[in-house]
Chimera marker file (.cmm) of the C-alpha trace (Angstrom):
<marker_set name="trace">
<marker id="1" x="-20.863" y="20.931" z="28.424" r="1" g="1" b="0" radius="0.5"/>
<marker id="2" x="-21.289" y="24.161" z="30.298" r="1" g="1" b="0" radius="0.5"/>
<marker id="3" x="-22.279" y="24.472" z="33.927" r="1" g="1" b="0" radius="0.5"/>
<marker id="4" x="-25.765" y="25.682" z="33.014" r="1" g="1" b="0" radius="0.5"/>
<marker id="5" x="-26.343" y="22.708" z="30.728" r="1" g="1" b="0" radius="0.5"/>
<marker id="6" x="-25.070" y="20.361" z="33.441" r="1" g="1" b="0" radius="0.5"/>
<marker id="7" x="-27.356" y="21.921" z="36.034" r="1" g="1" b="0" radius="0.5"/>
<marker id="8" x="-30.294" y="21.622" z="33.639" r="1" g="1" b="0" radius="0.5"/>
<marker id="9" x="-29.391" y="18.034" z="32.681" r="1" g="1" b="0" radius="0.5"/>
<marker id="10" x="-29.270" y="16.996" z="36.339" r="1" g="1" b="0" radius="0.5"/>
<marker id="11" x="-31.751" y="19.486" z="37.816" r="1" g="1" b="0" radius="0.5"/>
<marker id="12" x="-34.747" y="18.889" z="35.545" r="1" g="1" b="0" radius="0.5"/>
<marker id="13" x="-34.866" y="15.099" z="36.144" r="1" g="1" b="0" radius="0.5"/>
<marker id="14" x="-34.336" y="15.721" z="39.868" r="1" g="1" b="0" radius="0.5"/>
<marker id="15" x="-37.241" y="18.190" z="39.951" r="1" g="1" b="0" radius="0.5"/>
<marker id="16" x="-39.423" y="15.699" z="38.056" r="1" g="1" b="0" radius="0.5"/>
<marker id="17" x="-38.490" y="12.898" z="40.494" r="1" g="1" b="0" radius="0.5"/>
<marker id="18" x="-39.119" y="15.136" z="43.513" r="1" g="1" b="0" radius="0.5"/>
<marker id="19" x="-42.463" y="16.258" z="42.082" r="1" g="1" b="0" radius="0.5"/>
<marker id="20" x="-43.402" y="12.642" z="41.403" r="1" g="1" b="0" radius="0.5"/>
<marker id="21" x="-42.434" y="11.641" z="44.959" r="1" g="1" b="0" radius="0.5"/>
<marker id="22" x="-44.432" y="14.573" z="46.356" r="1" g="1" b="0" radius="0.5"/>
<marker id="23" x="-47.501" y="13.551" z="44.350" r="1" g="1" b="0" radius="0.5"/>
<marker id="24" x="-47.090" y="9.947" z="45.529" r="1" g="1" b="0" radius="0.5"/>
<marker id="25" x="-46.777" y="11.143" z="49.127" r="1" g="1" b="0" radius="0.5"/>
<marker id="26" x="-49.992" y="13.154" z="48.798" r="1" g="1" b="0" radius="0.5"/>
<marker id="27" x="-51.776" y="10.131" z="47.308" r="1" g="1" b="0" radius="0.5"/>
<marker id="28" x="-50.524" y="7.829" z="50.073" r="1" g="1" b="0" radius="0.5"/>
<marker id="29" x="-51.662" y="10.336" z="52.706" r="1" g="1" b="0" radius="0.5"/>
<marker id="30" x="-55.114" y="10.465" z="51.104" r="1" g="1" b="0" radius="0.5"/>
<marker id="31" x="-55.290" y="6.652" z="51.032" r="1" g="1" b="0" radius="0.5"/>
<marker id="32" x="-54.295" y="6.477" z="54.712" r="1" g="1" b="0" radius="0.5"/>
<marker id="33" x="-56.950" y="9.012" z="55.638" r="1" g="1" b="0" radius="0.5"/>
<marker id="34" x="-59.530" y="7.031" z="53.675" r="1" g="1" b="0" radius="0.5"/>
<marker id="35" x="-58.514" y="3.875" z="55.518" r="1" g="1" b="0" radius="0.5"/>
<marker id="36" x="-58.794" y="5.666" z="58.874" r="1" g="1" b="0" radius="0.5"/>
<marker id="37" x="-62.310" y="6.826" z="58.008" r="1" g="1" b="0" radius="0.5"/>
<marker id="38" x="-63.261" y="3.349" z="56.810" r="1" g="1" b="0" radius="0.5"/>
<marker id="39" x="-61.862" y="1.785" z="59.994" r="1" g="1" b="0" radius="0.5"/>
<marker id="40" x="-63.790" y="4.298" z="62.089" r="1" g="1" b="0" radius="0.5"/>
<marker id="41" x="-67.012" y="3.545" z="60.183" r="1" g="1" b="0" radius="0.5"/>
<marker id="42" x="-66.508" y="-0.206" z="60.553" r="1" g="1" b="0" radius="0.5"/>
<marker id="43" x="-65.858" y="0.169" z="64.290" r="1" g="1" b="0" radius="0.5"/>
<marker id="44" x="-69.034" y="2.222" z="64.625" r="1" g="1" b="0" radius="0.5"/>
<marker id="45" x="-71.027" y="-0.380" z="62.698" r="1" g="1" b="0" radius="0.5"/>
<marker id="46" x="-69.598" y="-3.214" z="64.783" r="1" g="1" b="0" radius="0.5"/>
<marker id="47" x="-70.371" y="-1.304" z="67.968" r="1" g="1" b="0" radius="0.5"/>
<marker id="48" x="-73.960" y="-0.723" z="66.838" r="1" g="1" b="0" radius="0.5"/>
<marker id="49" x="-74.344" y="-4.397" z="65.909" r="1" g="1" b="0" radius="0.5"/>
<marker id="50" x="-72.884" y="-5.428" z="69.266" r="1" g="1" b="0" radius="0.5"/>
<marker id="51" x="-75.345" y="-3.194" z="71.129" r="1" g="1" b="0" radius="0.5"/>
<marker id="52" x="-78.240" y="-4.533" z="69.050" r="1" g="1" b="0" radius="0.5"/>
<marker id="53" x="-77.246" y="-8.146" z="69.697" r="1" g="1" b="0" radius="0.5"/>
<marker id="54" x="-76.801" y="-7.400" z="73.403" r="1" g="1" b="0" radius="0.5"/>
<marker id="55" x="-80.297" y="-5.918" z="73.506" r="1" g="1" b="0" radius="0.5"/>
<marker id="56" x="-81.749" y="-8.925" z="71.715" r="1" g="1" b="0" radius="0.5"/>
<marker id="57" x="-79.961" y="-11.348" z="74.035" r="1" g="1" b="0" radius="0.5"/>
<marker id="58" x="-81.250" y="-9.444" z="77.056" r="1" g="1" b="0" radius="0.5"/>
<marker id="59" x="-84.797" y="-9.616" z="75.694" r="1" g="1" b="0" radius="0.5"/>
<marker id="60" x="-84.442" y="-13.349" z="74.994" r="1" g="1" b="0" radius="0.5"/>
<marker id="61" x="-83.033" y="-13.891" z="78.487" r="1" g="1" b="0" radius="0.5"/>
<marker id="62" x="-85.998" y="-12.091" z="80.067" r="1" g="1" b="0" radius="0.5"/>
<marker id="63" x="-88.423" y="-14.064" z="77.909" r="1" g="1" b="0" radius="0.5"/>
<marker id="64" x="-86.789" y="-17.355" z="78.919" r="1" g="1" b="0" radius="0.5"/>
<marker id="65" x="-86.891" y="-16.357" z="82.594" r="1" g="1" b="0" radius="0.5"/>
<marker id="66" x="-90.572" y="-15.558" z="82.269" r="1" g="1" b="0" radius="0.5"/>
<marker id="67" x="-91.298" y="-18.876" z="80.573" r="1" g="1" b="0" radius="0.5"/>
<marker id="68" x="-89.264" y="-20.814" z="83.146" r="1" g="1" b="0" radius="0.5"/>
<marker id="69" x="-91.145" y="-19.059" z="85.927" r="1" g="1" b="0" radius="0.5"/>
<marker id="70" x="-94.448" y="-20.010" z="84.282" r="1" g="1" b="0" radius="0.5"/>
<marker id="71" x="-93.290" y="-23.625" z="83.959" r="1" g="1" b="0" radius="0.5"/>
<marker id="72" x="-92.257" y="-23.678" z="87.625" r="1" g="1" b="0" radius="0.5"/>
<marker id="73" x="-95.708" y="-22.399" z="88.622" r="1" g="1" b="0" radius="0.5"/>
<marker id="74" x="-97.383" y="-25.056" z="86.476" r="1" g="1" b="0" radius="0.5"/>
<marker id="75" x="-95.189" y="-27.793" z="87.991" r="1" g="1" b="0" radius="0.5"/>
<marker id="76" x="-96.106" y="-26.614" z="91.516" r="1" g="1" b="0" radius="0.5"/>
<marker id="77" x="-99.767" y="-26.701" z="90.561" r="1" g="1" b="0" radius="0.5"/>
<marker id="78" x="-99.394" y="-30.207" z="89.094" r="1" g="1" b="0" radius="0.5"/>
<marker id="79" x="-97.670" y="-31.415" z="92.260" r="1" g="1" b="0" radius="0.5"/>
<marker id="80" x="-100.486" y="-30.007" z="94.343" r="1" g="1" b="0" radius="0.5"/>
<marker id="81" x="-103.015" y="-31.737" z="92.108" r="1" g="1" b="0" radius="0.5"/>
<marker id="82" x="-101.058" y="-35.007" z="92.405" r="1" g="1" b="0" radius="0.5"/>
<marker id="83" x="-101.095" y="-34.741" z="96.207" r="1" g="1" b="0" radius="0.5"/>
<marker id="84" x="-104.850" y="-34.230" z="96.137" r="1" g="1" b="0" radius="0.5"/>
<marker id="85" x="-105.288" y="-37.212" z="93.795" r="1" g="1" b="0" radius="0.5"/>
<marker id="86" x="-103.123" y="-39.384" z="96.060" r="1" g="1" b="0" radius="0.5"/>
<marker id="87" x="-105.181" y="-38.344" z="99.069" r="1" g="1" b="0" radius="0.5"/>
<marker id="88" x="-108.382" y="-39.172" z="97.174" r="1" g="1" b="0" radius="0.5"/>
<marker id="89" x="-106.965" y="-42.571" z="96.135" r="1" g="1" b="0" radius="0.5"/>
<marker id="90" x="-106.007" y="-43.355" z="99.749" r="1" g="1" b="0" radius="0.5"/>
<marker id="91" x="-109.483" y="-42.335" z="100.897" r="1" g="1" b="0" radius="0.5"/>
<marker id="92" x="-111.151" y="-44.452" z="98.220" r="1" g="1" b="0" radius="0.5"/>
<marker id="93" x="-108.848" y="-47.394" z="98.965" r="1" g="1" b="0" radius="0.5"/>
<marker id="94" x="-109.816" y="-47.158" z="102.626" r="1" g="1" b="0" radius="0.5"/>
<marker id="95" x="-113.524" y="-47.098" z="101.653" r="1" g="1" b="0" radius="0.5"/>
<marker id="96" x="-113.036" y="-50.156" z="99.423" r="1" g="1" b="0" radius="0.5"/>
<marker id="97" x="-111.395" y="-52.043" z="102.309" r="1" g="1" b="0" radius="0.5"/>
<marker id="98" x="-114.268" y="-51.023" z="104.612" r="1" g="1" b="0" radius="0.5"/>
<marker id="99" x="-116.891" y="-52.200" z="102.108" r="1" g="1" b="0" radius="0.5"/>
<marker id="100" x="-115.034" y="-55.478" z="101.532" r="1" g="1" b="0" radius="0.5"/>
<marker id="101" x="-114.764" y="-56.132" z="105.278" r="1" g="1" b="0" radius="0.5"/>
<marker id="102" x="-118.514" y="-55.385" z="105.720" r="1" g="1" b="0" radius="0.5"/>
<marker id="103" x="-119.436" y="-57.885" z="102.972" r="1" g="1" b="0" radius="0.5"/>
<marker id="104" x="-117.572" y="-60.730" z="104.711" r="1" g="1" b="0" radius="0.5"/>
<link id1="1" id2="2" r="1" g="1" b="0" radius="0.2"/>
<link id1="2" id2="3" r="1" g="1" b="0" radius="0.2"/>
<link id1="3" id2="4" r="1" g="1" b="0" radius="0.2"/>
<link id1="4" id2="5" r="1" g="1" b="0" radius="0.2"/>
<link id1="5" id2="6" r="1" g="1" b="0" radius="0.2"/>
<link id1="6" id2="7" r="1" g="1" b="0" radius="0.2"/>
<link id1="7" id2="8" r="1" g="1" b="0" radius="0.2"/>
<link id1="8" id2="9" r="1" g="1" b="0" radius="0.2"/>
<link id1="9" id2="10" r="1" g="1" b="0" radius="0.2"/>
<link id1="10" id2="11" r="1" g="1" b="0" radius="0.2"/>
<link id1="11" id2="12" r="1" g="1" b="0" radius="0.2"/>
<link id1="12" id2="13" r="1" g="1" b="0" radius="0.2"/>
<link id1="13" id2="14" r="1" g="1" b="0" radius="0.2"/>
<link id1="14" id2="15" r="1" g="1" b="0" radius="0.2"/>
<link id1="15" id2="16" r="1" g="1" b="0" radius="0.2"/>
<link id1="16" id2="17" r="1" g="1" b="0" radius="0.2"/>
<link id1="17" id2="18" r="1" g="1" b="0" radius="0.2"/>
<link id1="18" id2="19" r="1" g="1" b="0" radius="0.2"/>
<link id1="19" id2="20" r="1" g="1" b="0" radius="0.2"/>
<link id1="20" id2="21" r="1" g="1" b="0" radius="0.2"/>
<link id1="21" id2="22" r="1" g="1" b="0" radius="0.2"/>
<link id1="22" id2="23" r="1" g="1" b="0" radius="0.2"/>
<link id1="23" id2="24" r="1" g="1" b="0" radius="0.2"/>
<link id1="24" id2="25" r="1" g="1" b="0" radius="0.2"/>
<link id1="25" id2="26" r="1" g="1" b="0" radius="0.2"/>
<link id1="26" id2="27" r="1" g="1" b="0" radius="0.2"/>
<link id1="27" id2="28" r="1" g="1" b="0" radius="0.2"/>
<link id1="28" id2="29" r="1" g="1" b="0" radius="0.2"/>
<link id1="29" id2="30" r="1" g="1" b="0" radius="0.2"/>
<link id1="30" id2="31" r="1" g="1" b="0" radius="0.2"/>
<link id1="31" id2="32" r="1" g="1" b="0" radius="0.2"/>
<link id1="32" id2="33" r="1" g="1" b="0" radius="0.2"/>
<link id1="33" id2="34" r="1" g="1" b="0" radius="0.2"/>
<link id1="34" id2="35" r="1" g="1" b="0" radius="0.2"/>
<link id1="35" id2="36" r="1" g="1" b="0" radius="0.2"/>
<link id1="36" id2="37" r="1" g="1" b="0" radius="0.2"/>
<link id1="37" id2="38" r="1" g="1" b="0" radius="0.2"/>
<link id1="38" id2="39" r="1" g="1" b="0" radius="0.2"/>
<link id1="39" id2="40" r="1" g="1" b="0" radius="0.2"/>
<link id1="40" id2="41" r="1" g="1" b="0" radius="0.2"/>
<link id1="41" id2="42" r="1" g="1" b="0" radius="0.2"/>
<link id1="42" id2="43" r="1" g="1" b="0" radius="0.2"/>
<link id1="43" id2="44" r="1" g="1" b="0" radius="0.2"/>
<link id1="44" id2="45" r="1" g="1" b="0" radius="0.2"/>
<link id1="45" id2="46" r="1" g="1" b="0" radius="0.2"/>
<link id1="46" id2="47" r="1" g="1" b="0" radius="0.2"/>
<link id1="47" id2="48" r="1" g="1" b="0" radius="0.2"/>
<link id1="48" id2="49" r="1" g="1" b="0" radius="0.2"/>
<link id1="49" id2="50" r="1" g="1" b="0" radius="0.2"/>
<link id1="50" id2="51" r="1" g="1" b="0" radius="0.2"/>
<link id1="51" id2="52" r="1" g="1" b="0" radius="0.2"/>
<link id1="52" id2="53" r="1" g="1" b="0" radius="0.2"/>
<link id1="53" id2="54" r="1" g="1" b="0" radius="0.2"/>
<link id1="54" id2="55" r="1" g="1" b="0" radius="0.2"/>
<link id1="55" id2="56" r="1" g="1" b="0" radius="0.2"/>
<link id1="56" id2="57" r="1" g="1" b="0" radius="0.2"/>
<link id1="57" id2="58" r="1" g="1" b="0" radius="0.2"/>
<link id1="58" id2="59" r="1" g="1" b="0" radius="0.2"/>
<link id1="59" id2="60" r="1" g="1" b="0" radius="0.2"/>
<link id1="60" id2="61" r="1" g="1" b="0" radius="0.2"/>
<link id1="61" id2="62" r="1" g="1" b="0" radius="0.2"/>
<link id1="62" id2="63" r="1" g="1" b="0" radius="0.2"/>
<link id1="63" id2="64" r="1" g="1" b="0" radius="0.2"/>
<link id1="64" id2="65" r="1" g="1" b="0" radius="0.2"/>
<link id1="65" id2="66" r="1" g="1" b="0" radius="0.2"/>
<link id1="66" id2="67" r="1" g="1" b="0" radius="0.2"/>
<link id1="67" id2="68" r="1" g="1" b="0" radius="0.2"/>
<link id1="68" id2="69" r="1" g="1" b="0" radius="0.2"/>
<link id1="69" id2="70" r="1" g="1" b="0" radius="0.2"/>
<link id1="70" id2="71" r="1" g="1" b="0" radius="0.2"/>
<link id1="71" id2="72" r="1" g="1" b="0" radius="0.2"/>
<link id1="72" id2="73" r="1" g="1" b="0" radius="0.2"/>
<link id1="73" id2="74" r="1" g="1" b="0" radius="0.2"/>
<link id1="74" id2="75" r="1" g="1" b="0" radius="0.2"/>
<link id1="75" id2="76" r="1" g="1" b="0" radius="0.2"/>
<link id1="76" id2="77" r="1" g="1" b="0" radius="0.2"/>
<link id1="77" id2="78" r="1" g="1" b="0" radius="0.2"/>
<link id1="78" id2="79" r="1" g="1" b="0" radius="0.2"/>
<link id1="79" id2="80" r="1" g="1" b="0" radius="0.2"/>
<link id1="80" id2="81" r="1" g="1" b="0" radius="0.2"/>
<link id1="81" id2="82" r="1" g="1" b="0" radius="0.2"/>
<link id1="82" id2="83" r="1" g="1" b="0" radius="0.2"/>
<link id1="83" id2="84" r="1" g="1" b="0" radius="0.2"/>
<link id1="84" id2="85" r="1" g="1" b="0" radius="0.2"/>
<link id1="85" id2="86" r="1" g="1" b="0" radius="0.2"/>
<link id1="86" id2="87" r="1" g="1" b="0" radius="0.2"/>
<link id1="87" id2="88" r="1" g="1" b="0" radius="0.2"/>
<link id1="88" id2="89" r="1" g="1" b="0" radius="0.2"/>
<link id1="89" id2="90" r="1" g="1" b="0" radius="0.2"/>
<link id1="90" id2="91" r="1" g="1" b="0" radius="0.2"/>
<link id1="91" id2="92" r="1" g="1" b="0" radius="0.2"/>
<link id1="92" id2="93" r="1" g="1" b="0" radius="0.2"/>
<link id1="93" id2="94" r="1" g="1" b="0" radius="0.2"/>
<link id1="94" id2="95" r="1" g="1" b="0" radius="0.2"/>
<link id1="95" id2="96" r="1" g="1" b="0" radius="0.2"/>
<link id1="96" id2="97" r="1" g="1" b="0" radius="0.2"/>
<link id1="97" id2="98" r="1" g="1" b="0" radius="0.2"/>
<link id1="98" id2="99" r="1" g="1" b="0" radius="0.2"/>
<link id1="99" id2="100" r="1" g="1" b="0" radius="0.2"/>
<link id1="100" id2="101" r="1" g="1" b="0" radius="0.2"/>
<link id1="101" id2="102" r="1" g="1" b="0" radius="0.2"/>
<link id1="102" id2="103" r="1" g="1" b="0" radius="0.2"/>
<link id1="103" id2="104" r="1" g="1" b="0" radius="0.2"/>
</marker_set>
C-alpha cells in the first residue's frame, strides 16, 4: 500500500468522523439555545403568574379588611342597641316594682 492510499484510507474516515462530530456539536448547541429560550419563557410566565396571584391576594386582603371593618361597626351598633335595651328593661322593671308596691 502506498503512502497516498494509506493517507486516504485513514484520512477519509477521519474527515467523516470529524464532520459528524462537528454536525453533532452544532445540533447540541442549537438544542442548548432552545432550552435557554424555553427556560427564559417559563421564567417569564411564572413571574407573570406570580404577579397576578400577588395582585389577586392583595385585592382579597383589602376586601376581607373592608368586610371585617363592616362587621366591627355592626357589632358596635349591636352592643349599643343592647345597652339601650338593658336600660329600658331596668326602667320597666323599676316601673313594675313601683306599680306592684302601689297595689299592696
